[in-house]
C-alpha positions in Angstrom: 0.2 0.4 0.0 2.9 2.8 0.4 4.7 1.8 -2.4 1.4 2.3 -4.8 0.7 6.0 -2.5 4.5 6.6 -3.6 4.1 5.5 -7.4 1.2 7.4 -7.4 3.0 10.7 -5.8 6.3 10.7 -8.4 3.0 11.5 -11.2 2.6 9.5 -14.3 6.4 7.9 -15.7 7.9 9.4 -19.1 6.4 6.8 -21.2 3.3 7.9 -20.2 4.0 11.4 -21.1 5.3 9.9 -24.1 1.7 8.5 -25.4 -0.2 11.6 -24.4 2.1 13.3 -26.6 0.9 17.4 -25.7 1.7 20.6 -24.9 0.0 20.3 -21.2 1.6 16.5 -20.7 5.6 18.0 -21.4 5.6 21.2 -19.5 3.3 19.4 -16.3 6.9 16.9 -17.0 8.9 19.1 -17.2 8.0 21.4 -13.9 7.4 18.5 -11.7 10.0 16.1 -12.7 13.3 19.1 -13.7 15.8 16.4 -12.1 14.7 13.8 -14.6 16.6 11.7 -17.2 14.5 12.7 -19.8 13.9 16.4 -19.0 16.3 16.8 -22.5 14.1 14.6 -24.5 11.4 16.4 -22.9 12.0 19.6 -23.9 12.9 19.4 -27.2 9.5 16.9 -28.1 7.9 20.1 -26.3 9.5 22.5 -28.5 8.5 20.4 -31.3 4.6 20.9 -30.3 4.9 24.6 -30.4 5.9 24.4 -33.3 3.8 22.1 -34.9 1.2 23.9 -33.1 2.1 27.3 -35.1 1.8 25.4 -38.3 -1.4 23.9 -37.6 -3.3 27.2 -36.7 -1.4 29.8 -39.2 -1.6 32.3 -37.2 0.8 35.0 -36.3 -0.2 34.9 -32.1 0.8 31.1 -32.6 4.1 31.7 -33.8 5.1 34.7 -32.2 4.1 32.4 -29.0 6.5 29.8 -30.5 9.4 32.7 -30.9 8.8 33.8 -28.0 9.4 30.7 -26.4 12.4 29.6 -28.4 14.4 32.5 -30.2 17.7 33.9 -28.7 19.7 30.5 -28.9 16.9 28.6 -26.7 15.6 27.0 -28.9 16.9 24.2 -31.9 18.5 26.6 -34.3 17.4 24.9 -37.4 13.4 25.1 -36.1 14.0 28.4 -35.1 15.1 29.4 -38.4 12.1 27.1 -40.4 9.6 29.1 -37.9 11.0 32.4 -38.9 10.9 31.4 -42.6 7.2 30.3 -42.3 6.4 33.2 -40.6 7.0 36.2 -42.6 5.3 33.7 -45.7 1.9 33.7 -43.6 2.5 37.6 -42.9 3.2 37.7 -46.4 0.2 35.6 -47.4 -1.9 37.7 -45.0 -1.1 40.7 -46.4 -1.6 39.5 -49.9 -5.4 37.9 -48.7 -6.1 41.3 -47.2 -4.3 43.5 -50.2 -5.2 46.2 -47.6 -2.6 49.6 -47.3 -2.2 48.5 -43.4 -1.2 44.2 -44.6 0.8 45.6 -46.7 2.6 48.1 -44.7 2.1 45.4 -41.8 4.6 43.4 -43.7 7.4 45.7 -44.6 7.6 47.3 -41.3 8.3 44.0 -39.7 10.1 42.4 -42.3 12.9 45.3 -43.5 15.1 42.8 -44.8 13.0 39.9 -46.2 13.1 38.2 -49.5 13.7 41.1 -52.4 11.0 39.8 -54.4 7.9 40.2 -51.8 9.4 43.2 -50.6 9.5 44.8 -54.3 5.7 43.3 -54.6 4.6 44.4 -51.5 5.7 48.1 -52.3 3.9 47.8 -55.6 0.4 46.4 -53.8 0.7 49.3 -51.2 1.1 52.2 -53.9 -2.0 50.3 -55.6 -3.4 50.3 -52.7 -3.4 54.0 -51.8 -4.9 54.9 -54.5 -7.0 52.0 -55.5 -10.6 54.3 -54.7 -10.2 56.0 -57.6 -9.5 53.2 -60.0 -13.3 52.2 -61.3 -13.8 49.0 -63.2 -16.4 47.8 -65.6 -18.1 44.6 -65.6 -16.0 42.4 -67.7 -17.4 41.4 -71.3 -16.1 37.7 -72.3 -16.8 37.3 -76.6 -15.6 34.3 -78.1 -13.0 35.3 -81.0 -10.8 33.7 -83.2 -7.3 34.1 -81.6 -5.6 34.9 -85.5 -8.3 37.3 -86.5 -9.4 35.6 -89.2 -13.1 37.0 -90.0 -13.9 33.1 -91.4 -11.8 31.1 -88.8 -13.1 29.1 -85.8 -14.2 30.7 -82.7 -10.7 29.3 -80.4 -10.6 32.2 -78.0 -12.2 34.8 -75.5 -12.1 38.1 -76.3 -12.3 39.7 -72.7 -13.1 43.8 -72.4 -14.2 46.2 -69.5 -14.1 49.9 -68.9 -11.4 51.3 -66.7 -10.9 55.5 -65.3 -9.2 56.9 -63.6 -11.5 59.2 -61.2 -7.7 60.2 -59.1 -5.7 63.5 -60.1 -2.6 61.1 -61.3 -1.6 60.2 -64.5 -1.0 57.1 -65.0 1.9 55.5 -67.0 1.4 51.9 -65.5 -2.0 50.3 -64.3 -1.3 46.7 -64.4 -4.2 44.5 -64.4 -5.3 41.0 -63.3 -7.9 38.8 -64.8 -9.5 36.5 -62.7 -11.4 33.0 -63.9 -14.4 32.3 -61.7 -15.5 29.0 -60.5 -19.6 28.8 -59.8 -18.6 30.0 -56.5 -17.2 33.2 -57.1 -13.6 31.7 -56.4 -10.1 32.4 -58.3 -9.5 29.4 -59.9 -7.7 30.5 -62.7 -5.6 33.8 -63.5 -4.2 36.1 -66.3 -2.1 39.1 -66.1 -1.9 42.2 -69.3 -1.6 46.1 -68.4 -3.7 48.5 -69.3 -1.1 50.8 -69.4 2.9 50.5 -69.7 5.5 51.0 -70.7 6.5 47.0 -71.5 4.5 43.8 -71.7 4.9 41.3 -69.1 9.2 39.7 -69.5 10.0 43.5 -71.0 8.2 42.0 -74.2 7.7 44.8 -77.3 3.9 46.7 -76.5 2.4 48.1 -78.8 1.8 52.2 -79.3 -1.4 51.9 -78.0 -0.7 51.3 -74.7 2.1 52.8 -74.0 0.1 56.1 -73.8 -0.2 57.4 -69.9 -4.4 57.2 -68.7 -5.1 61.2 -68.0 -7.2 61.9 -65.1 -10.7 61.4 -65.6 -9.7 59.0 -68.8 -12.4 56.1 -69.4 -10.2 53.1 -71.2 -11.4 49.9 -72.3 -9.6 46.8 -71.1 -9.2 44.1 -73.6 -7.3 41.2 -73.6 -7.3 38.1 -75.5 -6.6 34.2 -74.7 -7.6 30.7 -75.0 -10.4 29.5 -72.6 -9.0 28.5 -69.6 -7.9 24.8 -69.2 -9.4 24.9 -65.4 -11.9 22.8 -65.2 -14.6 24.5 -63.6 -14.7 28.0 -65.3 -18.3 29.3 -65.0 -17.2 31.9 -67.8 -17.6 34.3 -65.5 -14.8 37.1 -64.9 -13.4 39.9 -63.0 -10.4 42.4 -63.4 -8.9 44.1 -60.8 -5.4 46.3 -60.6 -2.3 45.0 -59.1 0.5 47.7 -60.2 0.6 51.6 -61.2 2.9 54.1 -61.4 2.4 57.4 -62.4 4.5 60.1 -64.5 6.1 61.3 -61.3 7.7 57.5 -60.6 9.2 54.2 -62.0 6.8 52.0 -63.3 6.0 48.6 -61.3 4.2 45.9 -62.3 
């Protein structure tokens, strides 16, 4: 009877903790048995579980919780490095989903030395969002068309058209657009990018002169783009046009 009571007082064994495999179980074991031979294994697994929690929850709070606990040489160097990179990716993806001035500014503020391409895109999106309220985009019309522009040719593609108005007070020299192909539920299943106005086509390819003419304040211009129908199953024949990059005649172009 005394032996049984002594065993109860010792709490669960490390094997029991491993079977439970939860943050709570390992934290309880570490607090109760700081001198256990298994304490190193317990700390390693606890760190892994906190990082797994961040990955499962996909939240800044969870990643910050992990990094607060294990940055600064406390945790495993490789895991901390992974977490730092994953948090930057998560914050960038979150900013892209929000697509707001606040979201992009938050990313740039927190990662001034982050991935170069992401920072460039974040700056472009930030500028876009500061002027987006002045860009009026009409509904997109999709017309079957012959891509070779032959009158008697087969209708093997679509021509997409939409009116875009510059309601602001700046002369636009670059306005990059994304044409989004929508599924029946309104989700984006594919995209194409082509500018309303730009000094060069995507990939710095040559572009016809009509696309280089700046859009003046108050001007409405018809956007058009031709392509084959997207091959992704589920296209509802509905599309949406959004502005994704902008530049004015007093600064450098963006893509």
